[in-house]
C-alpha positions in Angstrom: 17.8 -5.2 -6.3 19.8 -8.1 -5.0 21.7 -8.4 -1.7 25.0 -10.4 -1.9 25.5 -9.9 1.9 23.2 -8.5 4.5 23.4 -7.9 8.2 20.6 -9.8 10.0 19.2 -9.0 13.5 22.0 -11.0 15.2 24.6 -8.7 13.7 26.3 -11.6 11.9 26.8 -12.3 8.3 24.2 -14.6 6.7 26.9 -16.1 4.4 29.3 -16.9 7.3 26.7 -19.1 8.9 25.7 -20.9 5.7 29.3 -22.0 5.2 29.3 -23.9 8.5 25.8 -25.1 8.2 26.4 -28.9 8.3 28.6 -28.6 11.4 26.5 -26.2 13.3 23.0 -27.6 12.7 23.0 -30.6 15.1 24.7 -28.6 17.9 22.3 -25.6 17.5 19.3 -27.9 17.4 20.4 -29.4 20.8 21.0 -26.0 22.2 17.6 -24.7 21.3 15.9 -27.8 22.8 17.8 -27.4 26.0 17.0 -23.7 26.5 14.2 -23.3 29.2 11.2 -21.4 27.8 11.4 -19.3 31.0 14.2 -17.2 29.5 11.7 -15.7 27.0 9.9 -14.0 29.9 12.9 -12.1 31.3 12.5 -9.1 29.0 11.7 -5.7 30.7 8.6 -5.5 28.6 7.2 -8.4 30.6 8.6 -7.5 34.0 7.4 -3.9 33.9 4.1 -4.5 32.2 4.9 -1.5 29.9 2.9 -0.6 26.8 5.0 -1.6 23.8 2.8 0.4 21.5 3.9 3.7 22.9 7.3 4.7 21.7 9.4 6.1 18.8 11.3 4.8 15.8 15.0 4.8 16.5 18.1 4.2 14.2 18.9 0.5 13.9 21.8 -1.2 12.1 20.8 -4.8 12.5 19.3 -5.1 9.1 15.9 -6.6 8.0 14.8 -10.2 8.9 14.6 -11.2 5.2 15.2 -9.8 1.7 13.6 -10.1 -1.7 15.7 -13.3 -2.2 14.3 -15.1 0.8 12.3 -18.2 0.0 8.8 -16.8 0.7 6.0 -15.1 -1.3 6.3 -11.4 -1.6 3.6 -9.7 -3.7 5.3 -7.8 -6.5 3.3 -4.7 -5.5 5.1 -4.7 -2.1 8.5 -6.0 -3.4 10.3 -2.6 -3.3 13.8 -4.1 -3.5 12.9 -6.1 -6.6 11.7 -3.1 -8.5 14.7 -0.9 -7.6 13.7 1.4 -4.8 16.9 3.5 -4.6 17.0 4.2 -0.9 17.4 1.6 1.8 17.1 4.1 4.7 13.6 2.9 5.5 15.1 -0.4 6.6 17.3 1.2 9.2 14.8 2.0 11.9 13.3 -0.1 14.7 10.4 0.6 17.1 11.5 1.4 20.6 8.8 1.5 23.4 9.3 4.4 25.9 9.7 2.2 29.0 11.1 -1.1 27.8 12.5 -3.1 24.8 10.4 -4.8 22.2 12.1 -8.2 21.7 13.3 -9.2 18.3 11.1 -11.7 16.4 11.9 -15.2 17.5 10.6 -17.8 15.0 11.3 -20.7 17.4 9.3 -19.2 20.1 6.5 -18.2 17.7 6.1 -21.6 16.3 6.1 -23.1 19.8 3.2 -20.9 20.8 1.1 -21.7 17.8 1.8 -25.4 17.6 -1.4 -27.3 16.6 -3.3 -24.1 15.9 -4.8 -22.3 12.9 -4.4 -18.5 12.5 -6.5 -16.5 10.1 -5.9 -13.0 8.8 -9.3 -11.6 8.0 -9.7 -8.4 6.0 -8.3 -6.6 3.0 -5.0 -6.6 1.1 -3.1 -4.8 3.9 -4.1 -7.8 6.1 -2.6 -10.1 3.5 0.4 -7.9 3.5 0.7 -8.6 7.2 0.3 -12.3 6.7 3.0 -12.5 4.0 5.4 -10.5 6.2 4.9 -13.1 9.0 5.5 -16.0 6.6 8.7 -14.4 5.4 9.9 -13.8 8.9 9.2 -17.4 9.9 11.0 -18.6 6.7 14.1 -16.4 7.0 14.7 -16.3 10.7 14.3 -20.0 11.1 16.7 -20.7 8.2 19.1 -18.3 9.8 19.0 -20.3 13.1 19.6 -23.4 11.0 17.5 -25.6 13.3 14.0 -25.6 12.1 14.0 -26.4 8.4 10.3 -27.4 8.7 9.4 -23.7 9.0 9.2 -23.7 5.2 5.5 -24.0 4.8 3.5 -26.1 2.3 0.9 -24.3 0.2 -2.4 -26.1 0.9 -4.7 -23.5 -0.6 -8.0 -24.9 -1.9 -8.2 -22.3 -4.6 -5.9 -20.5 -7.1 -7.2 -17.2 -5.8 -4.3 -15.7 -3.9 -6.6 -13.7 -1.7 -7.5 -16.9 0.1 -4.0 -18.4 0.4 -3.5 -21.1 3.0 -0.1 -22.3 4.3 0.6 -25.3 6.5 3.7 -26.1 8.7 3.6 -29.9 9.0 6.2 -30.3 11.8 4.3 -27.8 13.9 0.8 -28.7 12.8 0.3 -24.9 12.3 -1.9 -23.4 9.6 -2.0 -19.8 8.5 -4.7 -18.6 6.1 -5.9 -15.4 4.5 -9.6 -14.7 4.4 -10.3 -11.9 1.9 -13.1 -9.7 3.1 -12.2 -6.0 2.7 -15.6 -4.8 3.9 -16.1 -7.5 6.5 -19.9 -7.5 6.0 -22.1 -8.6 3.1 -21.9 -6.3 0.1 -23.3 -6.0 -3.4 -21.7 -3.9 -6.2 -24.2 -3.0 -8.9 -23.1 -2.5 -12.5 -21.4 1.0 -12.7 -24.0 2.0 -15.3 -26.7 1.4 -12.7 -25.1 2.9 -9.7 -21.5 3.8 -8.6 -22.4 3.0 -4.9 -21.9 -0.3 -3.2 -24.8 -1.8 -1.1 -23.4 -2.6 2.3 -25.4 -4.8 4.6 -24.2 -3.6 7.9 -25.8 -6.3 10.1 -24.9 -9.3 7.9 -21.4 -10.8 8.0 -19.6 -11.7 4.8 -20.0 -15.4 4.2 -16.5 -15.5 2.7 -15.1 -15.5 6.3 -18.1 -16.4 8.5 -18.5 -19.8 6.9 -14.9 -20.7 7.7 -14.0 -19.0 11.0 -15.6 -21.3 13.6 -12.7 -23.7 14.0 -9.9 -21.0 13.9 -7.8 -20.6 17.0 -6.3 -17.1 16.4 -8.1 -14.5 14.3 -6.4 -11.2 13.2 -9.0 -8.8 11.9 -8.4 -5.6 10.0 -10.0 -3.3 7.5 -9.6 0.3 6.3 -9.3 2.0 3.0 -12.2 0.3 1.3 -14.6 2.2 3.5 -14.0 5.5 1.7 -16.1 4.3 -1.2 -19.6 5.5 -1.9 -22.2 3.3 -0.1 -25.8 2.7 0.5 -26.1 1.2 4.0 -28.7 -1.5 4.7 -30.0 -3.0 7.9 -32.6 -5.7 8.2 -32.6 -5.8 4.4 -33.7 -2.2 4.0 -31.6 0.9 3.0 -31.2 3.2 6.0 -28.5 5.7 5.0 -25.8 6.5 2.5 -22.3 7.9 2.1 -21.3 10.0 -0.9 -24.7 9.5 -2.5 -25.8 12.9 -3.8 -29.0 12.3 -2.0 -30.9 15.2 -3.5 -34.3 13.8 -2.8 -33.4 13.3 0.8 -34.9 9.8 0.7 -32.5 8.6 3.4 -30.0 9.9 5.8 -26.7 10.9 4.2 -23.5 10.7 6.2 -20.7 13.1 5.5 -18.0 10.7 6.6 -17.5 6.9 6.5 -17.2 6.3 10.3 -20.7 5.0 10.8 -20.4 2.2 8.3 -16.9 1.4 9.5 -18.0 1.1 13.1 -21.1 -1.0 12.3 -19.1 -3.4 10.2 -16.7 -4.1 13.1 -19.7 -4.4 15.5 -21.2 -7.1 13.2 -17.9 -9.0 13.0 -17.4 -9.1 16.8 -21.1 -10.0 17.4 -20.9 -12.8 14.9 -17.9 -14.3 16.6 -19.6 -13.9 20.0 -22.7 -15.6 18.7 -20.9 -18.7 17.3 -21.5 -21.5 19.7 -18.3 -23.4 18.7 -16.0 -20.5 18.3 -13.3 -20.5 21.0 -10.6 -18.5 19.3 -8.4 -15.6 20.4 -9.4 -12.5 18.4 -7.0 -9.7 17.6 -8.0 -6.4 16.1 -5.1 -5.1 14.1 -5.7 -1.4 14.4 -6.2 1.0 11.4 -3.3 1.2 9.0 -2.7 4.9 7.9 -2.0 5.9 4.3 0.4 8.7 3.6 -0.6 10.4 0.4 0.9 13.9 0.0 0.3 16.6 -2.6 -2.9 15.1 -3.8 -5.2 12.1 -3.3 -4.3 8.7 -4.6 -6.0 9.4 -8.0 -5.0 13.0 -8.2 -1.2 12.6 -8.4 -0.6 12.1 -4.6 2.5 10.3 -3.5 4.7 9.3 -0.6 8.4 10.1 -1.4 9.7 10.6 2.1 12.8 8.5 3.1 12.7 8.6 6.9 10.1 8.4 9.7 8.2 11.3 11.2 9.0 12.1 14.8 6.1 12.3 17.3 6.5 16.1 17.2 6.1 16.2 13.4 3.1 13.9 13.2 0.2 13.2 15.6 -2.6 10.7 15.3 -5.5 12.9 14.3 -8.1 13.6 11.7 -9.7 10.6 9.9 -6.9 8.3 11.1 -7.9 9.0 14.7 -11.6 8.7 14.0 -11.3 5.3 12.2 -9.1 4.1 15.1 -11.6 5.2 17.7 -14.5 3.7 15.9 -13.0 0.2 15.7 -11.5 0.3 19.2 -14.9 1.3 20.7 -16.5 -1.8 19.2 -13.5 -4.0 20.3 -13.9 -2.9 23.9 -17.6 -3.7 23.8 -16.8 -7.2 22.4 -14.2 -7.6 25.1 -16.7 -7.0 27.9 -19.2 -9.4 26.3 -16.6 -12.0 25.6 -15.7 -12.4 29.3 -19.1 -14.0 29.9 -18.2 -16.7 27.3 -14.5 -16.9 28.1 -13.6 -15.4 24.7 -10.6 -13.1 24.5 -10.5 -10.0 22.3 -7.2 -8.1 22.1 -5.9 -4.9 20.4 -2.8 -5.1 18.2 -2.3 -1.4 18.5 -0.2 -0.6 15.5 -1.7 2.7 14.4 0.4 5.2 16.4 3.6 3.6 15.3 2.6 3.4 11.6 1.3 6.9 11.3 5.0 7.9 11.7 6.2 5.8 8.7 5.5 7.6 5.5 8.7 6.2 4.1 7.5 2.5 4.4 5.2 2.4 1.4 6.0 1.0 -2.1 5.2 4.4 -3.6 6.1 3.9 -7.3 8.3 0.9 -6.7 5.6 -1.8 -6.7 6.0 -2.6 -10.4 8.6 -2.7 -13.1 10.1 0.7 -14.1 9.0 0.3 -17.8 5.3 -0.2 -16.7 3.3 3.0 -17.2 1.9 3.3 -13.8 0.9 6.8 -12.6 -0.7 5.9 -9.3 1.6 5.6 -6.2 0.8 3.0 -3.6 0.9 4.8 -0.2 -1.4 2.3 1.4 0.4 -1.1 1.5 3.9 -1.6 3.0 7.2 -2.6 1.5 8.5 -6.0 2.3 10.8 -6.1 4.2 9.9 -2.9 6.0 8.0 -1.4 8.9 5.2 -3.9 8.5 7.5 -6.5 10.0 7.1 -4.8 13.3 3.6 -6.0 13.4 4.8 -9.6 13.8 7.1 -8.5 16.7 4.0 -7.0 18.3 2.0 -10.1 17.7 4.6 -12.4 19.1 4.9 -10.2 22.2 1.1 -10.4 22.8 1.0 -14.1 22.3 3.9 -14.5 24.9 2.1 -12.2 27.3 -1.1 -14.3 26.9 0.8 -17.5 27.3 2.5 -16.2 30.5 -0.8 -15.0 31.9 -2.4 -18.4 31.3 0.6 -20.1 33.0 0.2 -18.0 36.1 -3.5 -18.6 36.2 -3.0 -22.4 36.0 -0.4 -22.1 38.8 -2.9 -20.3 41.0 -5.6 -22.9 40.4 -3.1 -25.6 41.4 -2.2 -23.8 44.5 -5.9 -23.4 45.4 -6.4 -27.1 45.1 -3.6 -28.0 47.5 
């Protein structure tokens, strides 16, 4: 589906601005340079110290940050507009914290905060979904502002494997990369004829990320749906337990849910980062991303056909969504305490409560061409554009808060020296 005209977050027409592009660009560039960065800290969300992750989805007429025609990479499986999703109502909602406002995404401010840094998205395809959303938001909003053409990144990937894509923004010396590691720790998948269960080495990090992470400045870690698979859990090289293993001989402990393996995987990730002598990065845990299958499981005809968000009265964070969330947050808090001794910061990008309310935000059956015979609905990933773009608003907010806190700390140290 194509958009000939679309209302962007400013409320103005994209086409109107493009017409006057050559005239406006120099003036707007000067204006952006002249604006004091202090204005970005006047939002009530900073002044009140409110929790931006507690709120509701409210109607919003400003339009998405980008479309399927924006110059950025949107995986076909999440390109709901391209493949003809008939309703656009899912784009007409915005997250509203209870006690403040969540500022709109500001590409200029984001790029200023990450100048000279490397940001890695470590995890599964939902993490890559998040990274691609951010790249599209940087591309479209910056083009809309007309002042930072350099926000079109250069693909500097060292492999053709899109699971390890790497983008570089030369004028900002900013690099963003995806590190594919859906289980976070070392794993081995035997031939299906030998065993349907994956061997998961809970105390050994996956080399796919651990060999590349030490020089990264900002790490966004996430994982989720892969942990529902059948596993044999290993520690110190020996099998200790299993999940969905039909352990008739009772040779090892059998778990009835996947929470143990999930928690231990995050424990290993955080302890690995804490144990790296040269790692100095800021670590975000992007909280568990709920799926919304109804009327059956993913492989049993389940789907996600809703066209509007749940209210907080209609849907609560409970069941396995809550248990996964609690397991990963518990390990994050432990890492946070240990990190203080080394000056390492661990932060929670607390998206779960907001996203459990968005059954309408998934591709469903619009992640492929209509003529393709696909019977499985995708109620795990998120349409682009869509609710997933809110994660970048959250991320920018947290980076701004951290920058502000560091600024205040520096001011205090200067005052102490006087």
